[in-house]
N, CA, C and O atoms as a GROMACS GRO file, in nm:
protein
  300
    1UNK      N    1   2.466  -2.904   0.822
    1UNK     CA    2   2.459  -2.804   0.714
    1UNK      C    3   2.357  -2.838   0.618
    1UNK      O    4   2.343  -2.953   0.578
    2UNK      N    5   2.282  -2.739   0.580
    2UNK     CA    6   2.182  -2.767   0.491
    2UNK      C    7   2.214  -2.723   0.339
    2UNK      O    8   2.247  -2.608   0.311
    3UNK      N    9   2.201  -2.815   0.252
    3UNK     CA   10   2.226  -2.774   0.110
    3UNK      C   11   2.100  -2.756   0.022
    3UNK      O   12   2.007  -2.834   0.040
    4UNK      N   13   2.090  -2.664  -0.068
    4UNK     CA   14   1.967  -2.662  -0.145
    4UNK      C   15   2.007  -2.726  -0.289
    4UNK      O   16   2.096  -2.676  -0.357
    5UNK      N   17   1.934  -2.840  -0.330
    5UNK     CA   18   1.953  -2.878  -0.461
    5UNK      C   19   1.819  -2.917  -0.522
    5UNK      O   20   1.718  -2.929  -0.452
    6UNK      N   21   1.819  -2.936  -0.646
    6UNK     CA   22   1.690  -2.945  -0.711
    6UNK      C   23   1.641  -3.081  -0.721
    6UNK      O   24   1.519  -3.098  -0.724
    7UNK      N   25   1.721  -3.183  -0.727
    7UNK     CA   26   1.675  -3.314  -0.760
    7UNK      C   27   1.622  -3.393  -0.645
    7UNK      O   28   1.541  -3.480  -0.675
    8UNK      N   29   1.655  -3.376  -0.506
    8UNK     CA   30   1.577  -3.468  -0.412
    8UNK      C   31   1.437  -3.451  -0.413
    8UNK      O   32   1.369  -3.553  -0.413
    9UNK      N   33   1.383  -3.343  -0.413
    9UNK     CA   34   1.224  -3.335  -0.425
    9UNK      C   35   1.169  -3.393  -0.528
    9UNK      O   36   1.059  -3.445  -0.513
   10UNK      N   37   1.232  -3.398  -0.653
   10UNK     CA   38   1.173  -3.455  -0.774
   10UNK      C   39   1.204  -3.596  -0.766
   10UNK      O   40   1.119  -3.669  -0.819
   11UNK      N   41   1.304  -3.654  -0.712
   11UNK     CA   42   1.319  -3.798  -0.686
   11UNK      C   43   1.243  -3.844  -0.594
   11UNK      O   44   1.205  -3.961  -0.605
   12UNK      N   45   1.205  -3.773  -0.489
   12UNK     CA   46   1.093  -3.841  -0.388
   12UNK      C   47   0.969  -3.848  -0.455
   12UNK      O   48   0.902  -3.951  -0.447
   13UNK      N   49   0.926  -3.738  -0.531
   13UNK     CA   50   0.804  -3.748  -0.601
   13UNK      C   51   0.791  -3.863  -0.696
   13UNK      O   52   0.689  -3.932  -0.701
   14UNK      N   53   0.893  -3.880  -0.770
   14UNK     CA   54   0.888  -3.989  -0.882
   14UNK      C   55   0.892  -4.122  -0.795
   14UNK      O   56   0.823  -4.215  -0.837
   15UNK      N   57   0.960  -4.140  -0.687
   15UNK     CA   58   0.955  -4.253  -0.600
   15UNK      C   59   0.819  -4.283  -0.546
   15UNK      O   60   0.778  -4.399  -0.540
   16UNK      N   61   0.738  -4.170  -0.501
   16UNK     CA   62   0.616  -4.196  -0.441
   16UNK      C   63   0.520  -4.222  -0.557
   16UNK      O   64   0.417  -4.282  -0.525
   17UNK      N   65   0.533  -4.190  -0.679
   17UNK     CA   66   0.447  -4.234  -0.772
   17UNK      C   67   0.469  -4.375  -0.816
   17UNK      O   68   0.375  -4.453  -0.830
   18UNK      N   69   0.599  -4.408  -0.840
   18UNK     CA   70   0.638  -4.549  -0.888
   18UNK      C   71   0.601  -4.655  -0.777
   18UNK      O   72   0.537  -4.756  -0.807
   19UNK      N   73   0.640  -4.630  -0.653
   19UNK     CA   74   0.645  -4.744  -0.550
   19UNK      C   75   0.532  -4.723  -0.446
   19UNK      O   76   0.500  -4.820  -0.376
   20UNK      N   77   0.475  -4.614  -0.431
   20UNK     CA   78   0.382  -4.593  -0.323
   20UNK      C   79   0.244  -4.542  -0.372
   20UNK      O   80   0.170  -4.472  -0.302
   21UNK      N   81   0.213  -4.585  -0.500
   21UNK     CA   82   0.074  -4.536  -0.553
   21UNK      C   83   0.042  -4.391  -0.548
   21UNK      O   84  -0.072  -4.349  -0.529
   22UNK      N   85   0.152  -4.311  -0.566
   22UNK     CA   86   0.129  -4.164  -0.565
   22UNK      C   87   0.070  -4.101  -0.446
   22UNK      O   88   0.006  -3.998  -0.460
   23UNK      N   89   0.086  -4.156  -0.322
   23UNK     CA   90   0.044  -4.100  -0.213
   23UNK      C   91   0.121  -3.962  -0.166
   23UNK      O   92   0.243  -3.953  -0.178
   24UNK      N   93   0.056  -3.876  -0.122
   24UNK     CA   94   0.116  -3.752  -0.081
   24UNK      C   95   0.208  -3.769   0.044
   24UNK      O   96   0.312  -3.705   0.055
   25UNK      N   97   0.170  -3.844   0.125
   25UNK     CA   98   0.256  -3.874   0.245
   25UNK      C   99   0.392  -3.939   0.209
   25UNK      O  100   0.489  -3.930   0.284
   26UNK      N  101   0.395  -4.001   0.100
   26UNK     CA  102   0.508  -4.066   0.048
   26UNK      C  103   0.634  -3.986  -0.014
   26UNK      O  104   0.745  -4.031  -0.042
   27UNK      N  105   0.589  -3.869  -0.024
   27UNK     CA  106   0.673  -3.767  -0.091
   27UNK      C  107   0.624  -3.690  -0.207
   27UNK      O  108   0.692  -3.602  -0.258
   28UNK      N  109   0.512  -3.720  -0.247
   28UNK     CA  110   0.450  -3.661  -0.366
   28UNK      C  111   0.419  -3.505  -0.340
   28UNK      O  112   0.452  -3.416  -0.419
   29UNK      N  113   0.351  -3.484  -0.220
   29UNK     CA  114   0.330  -3.351  -0.175
   29UNK      C  115   0.435  -3.261  -0.156
   29UNK      O  116   0.427  -3.142  -0.186
   30UNK      N  117   0.552  -3.326  -0.096
   30UNK     CA  118   0.683  -3.258  -0.069
   30UNK      C  119   0.730  -3.228  -0.215
   30UNK      O  120   0.760  -3.110  -0.236
   31UNK      N  121   0.740  -3.310  -0.314
   31UNK     CA  122   0.800  -3.284  -0.435
   31UNK      C  123   0.707  -3.174  -0.517
   31UNK      O  124   0.763  -3.087  -0.584
   32UNK      N  125   0.586  -3.179  -0.510
   32UNK     CA  126   0.508  -3.067  -0.571
   32UNK      C  127   0.523  -2.940  -0.517
   32UNK      O  128   0.516  -2.839  -0.587
   33UNK      N  129   0.545  -2.937  -0.387
   33UNK     CA  130   0.552  -2.804  -0.307
   33UNK      C  131   0.678  -2.746  -0.353
   33UNK      O  132   0.681  -2.629  -0.392
   34UNK      N  133   0.790  -2.825  -0.351
   34UNK     CA  134   0.921  -2.768  -0.388
   34UNK      C  135   0.927  -2.719  -0.509
   34UNK      O  136   0.977  -2.609  -0.532
   35UNK      N  137   0.867  -2.808  -0.615
   35UNK     CA  138   0.868  -2.755  -0.757
   35UNK      C  139   0.788  -2.628  -0.768
   35UNK      O  140   0.832  -2.536  -0.836
   36UNK      N  141   0.676  -2.619  -0.706
   36UNK     CA  142   0.603  -2.486  -0.719
   36UNK      C  143   0.674  -2.376  -0.665
   36UNK      O  144   0.678  -2.273  -0.732
   37UNK      N  145   0.737  -2.381  -0.544
   37UNK     CA  146   0.809  -2.262  -0.478
   37UNK      C  147   0.941  -2.238  -0.558
   37UNK      O  148   0.977  -2.122  -0.578
   38UNK      N  149   1.005  -2.332  -0.598
   38UNK     CA  150   1.121  -2.321  -0.684
   38UNK      C  151   1.088  -2.247  -0.818
   38UNK      O  152   1.158  -2.156  -0.862
   39UNK      N  153   0.975  -2.294  -0.879
   39UNK     CA  154   0.949  -2.243  -1.006
   39UNK      C  155   0.900  -2.087  -0.991
   39UNK      O  156   0.927  -2.004  -1.078
   40UNK      N  157   0.831  -2.057  -0.881
   40UNK     CA  158   0.771  -1.923  -0.850
   40UNK      C  159   0.894  -1.823  -0.817
   40UNK      O  160   0.902  -1.713  -0.871
   41UNK      N  161   0.984  -1.869  -0.730
   41UNK     CA  162   1.102  -1.798  -0.705
   41UNK      C  163   1.187  -1.768  -0.832
   41UNK      O  164   1.229  -1.655  -0.858
   42UNK      N  165   1.209  -1.883  -0.913
   42UNK     CA  166   1.284  -1.853  -1.042
   42UNK      C  167   1.228  -1.767  -1.139
   42UNK      O  168   1.300  -1.692  -1.206
   43UNK      N  169   1.101  -1.772  -1.153
   43UNK     CA  170   1.024  -1.690  -1.245
   43UNK      C  171   1.015  -1.544  -1.189
   43UNK      O  172   1.016  -1.448  -1.267
   44UNK      N  173   1.008  -1.530  -1.079
   44UNK     CA  174   1.006  -1.395  -1.016
   44UNK      C  175   1.139  -1.326  -1.016
   44UNK      O  176   1.146  -1.206  -1.042
   45UNK      N  177   1.241  -1.397  -0.990
   45UNK     CA  178   1.388  -1.344  -1.007
   45UNK      C  179   1.413  -1.322  -1.150
   45UNK      O  180   1.464  -1.215  -1.184
   46UNK      N  181   1.384  -1.407  -1.233
   46UNK     CA  182   1.405  -1.383  -1.385
   46UNK      C  183   1.335  -1.261  -1.440
   46UNK      O  184   1.392  -1.175  -1.507
   47UNK      N  185   1.213  -1.260  -1.409
   47UNK     CA  186   1.133  -1.141  -1.457
   47UNK      C  187   1.181  -1.005  -1.389
   47UNK      O  188   1.187  -0.904  -1.459
   48UNK      N  189   1.212  -1.000  -1.263
   48UNK     CA  190   1.259  -0.889  -1.200
   48UNK      C  191   1.411  -0.848  -1.251
   48UNK      O  192   1.441  -0.730  -1.266
   49UNK      N  193   1.489  -0.938  -1.273
   49UNK     CA  194   1.615  -0.909  -1.342
   49UNK      C  195   1.602  -0.852  -1.471
   49UNK      O  196   1.654  -0.742  -1.492
   50UNK      N  197   1.532  -0.917  -1.571
   50UNK     CA  198   1.511  -0.871  -1.697
   50UNK      C  199   1.441  -0.729  -1.702
   50UNK      O  200   1.473  -0.646  -1.788
   51UNK      N  201   1.343  -0.705  -1.607
   51UNK     CA  202   1.287  -0.574  -1.606
   51UNK      C  203   1.393  -0.468  -1.567
   51UNK      O  204   1.393  -0.360  -1.625
   52UNK      N  205   1.479  -0.496  -1.477
   52UNK     CA  206   1.575  -0.400  -1.417
   52UNK      C  207   1.669  -0.390  -1.529
   52UNK      O  208   1.698  -0.273  -1.558
   53UNK      N  209   1.726  -0.484  -1.601
   53UNK     CA  210   1.827  -0.487  -1.714
   53UNK      C  211   1.781  -0.397  -1.823
   53UNK      O  212   1.850  -0.306  -1.869
   54UNK      N  213   1.657  -0.426  -1.863
   54UNK     CA  214   1.603  -0.360  -1.974
   54UNK      C  215   1.587  -0.182  -1.954
   54UNK      O  216   1.587  -0.098  -2.043
   55UNK      N  217   1.575  -0.163  -1.824
   55UNK     CA  218   1.545  -0.018  -1.793
   55UNK      C  219   1.680   0.047  -1.744
   55UNK      O  220   1.677   0.164  -1.705
   56UNK      N  221   1.777  -0.013  -1.743
   56UNK     CA  222   1.913   0.044  -1.687
   56UNK      C  223   1.991   0.104  -1.812
   56UNK      O  224   2.045   0.017  -1.882
   57UNK      N  225   2.006   0.216  -1.848
   57UNK     CA  226   2.071   0.263  -1.980
   57UNK      C  227   2.213   0.248  -1.968
   57UNK      O  228   2.278   0.258  -2.072
   58UNK      N  229   2.281   0.221  -1.846
   58UNK     CA  230   2.413   0.194  -1.845
   58UNK      C  231   2.446   0.056  -1.907
   58UNK      O  232   2.561   0.036  -1.948
   59UNK      N  233   2.359  -0.033  -1.914
   59UNK     CA  234   2.378  -0.168  -1.951
   59UNK      C  235   2.346  -0.188  -2.097
   59UNK      O  236   2.345  -0.301  -2.145
   60UNK      N  237   2.318  -0.078  -2.171
   60UNK     CA  238   2.284  -0.082  -2.300
   60UNK      C  239   2.398  -0.090  -2.394
   60UNK      O  240   2.506  -0.044  -2.355
   61UNK      N  241   2.391  -0.137  -2.502
   61UNK     CA  242   2.507  -0.140  -2.600
   61UNK      C  243   2.512   0.004  -2.678
   61UNK      O  244   2.613   0.040  -2.738
   62UNK      N  245   2.406   0.071  -2.670
   62UNK     CA  246   2.397   0.199  -2.740
   62UNK      C  247   2.342   0.303  -2.626
   62UNK      O  248   2.222   0.330  -2.617
   63UNK      N  249   2.440   0.357  -2.542
   63UNK     CA  250   2.386   0.439  -2.432
   63UNK      C  251   2.319   0.569  -2.489
   63UNK      O  252   2.231   0.622  -2.421
   64UNK      N  253   2.352   0.619  -2.600
   64UNK     CA  254   2.308   0.743  -2.649
   64UNK      C  255   2.151   0.718  -2.692
   64UNK      O  256   2.059   0.795  -2.666
   65UNK      N  257   2.144   0.613  -2.753
   65UNK     CA  258   1.985   0.576  -2.788
   65UNK      C  259   1.908   0.542  -2.668
   65UNK      O  260   1.788   0.566  -2.667
   66UNK      N  261   1.966   0.487  -2.567
   66UNK     CA  262   1.892   0.449  -2.461
   66UNK      C  263   1.857   0.567  -2.369
   66UNK      O  264   1.759   0.568  -2.294
   67UNK      N  265   1.946   0.666  -2.382
   67UNK     CA  266   1.918   0.788  -2.312
   67UNK      C  267   1.804   0.866  -2.382
   67UNK      O  268   1.718   0.928  -2.319
   68UNK      N  269   1.808   0.860  -2.505
   68UNK     CA  270   1.704   0.940  -2.592
   68UNK      C  271   1.555   0.854  -2.558
   68UNK      O  272   1.450   0.913  -2.534
   69UNK      N  273   1.565   0.724  -2.560
   69UNK     CA  274   1.422   0.664  -2.530
   69UNK      C  275   1.386   0.666  -2.402
   69UNK      O  276   1.269   0.637  -2.376
   70UNK      N  277   1.479   0.702  -2.296
   70UNK     CA  278   1.447   0.723  -2.153
   70UNK      C  279   1.399   0.860  -2.132
   70UNK      O  280   1.365   0.889  -2.017
   71UNK      N  281   1.392   0.948  -2.225
   71UNK     CA  282   1.343   1.084  -2.204
   71UNK      C  283   1.451   1.173  -2.180
   71UNK      O  284   1.411   1.285  -2.148
   72UNK      N  285   1.584   1.160  -2.186
   72UNK     CA  286   1.675   1.252  -2.170
   72UNK      C  287   1.711   1.322  -2.288
   72UNK      O  288   1.704   1.262  -2.395
   73UNK      N  289   1.751   1.447  -2.284
   73UNK     CA  290   1.768   1.540  -2.407
   73UNK      C  291   1.893   1.482  -2.491
   73UNK      O  292   1.997   1.452  -2.433
   74UNK      N  293   1.880   1.470  -2.613
   74UNK     CA  294   1.983   1.404  -2.698
   74UNK      C  295   2.103   1.518  -2.695
   74UNK      O  296   2.093   1.640  -2.678
   75UNK      N  297   2.214   1.441  -2.715
   75UNK     CA  298   2.340   1.525  -2.727
   75UNK      C  299   2.421   1.522  -2.617
   75UNK      O  300   2.526   1.587  -2.616
   0.00000   0.00000   0.00000
């Protein structure tokens, strides 16, 4: 069973820098790749969720105001 955790790639990258002169084959490339992919996925998910949440009038504290700003007729 495979588990997804954040720390092993970072620990491998730190170990590669401290003990193996920062060689990519020792884990540095693996660490940077996982950090880049994880950051990209996290940023994309965060921006998409924020965009969707901001444009959904049902999730607003003031639904009447949200409907007016969304272009629906007031009242």
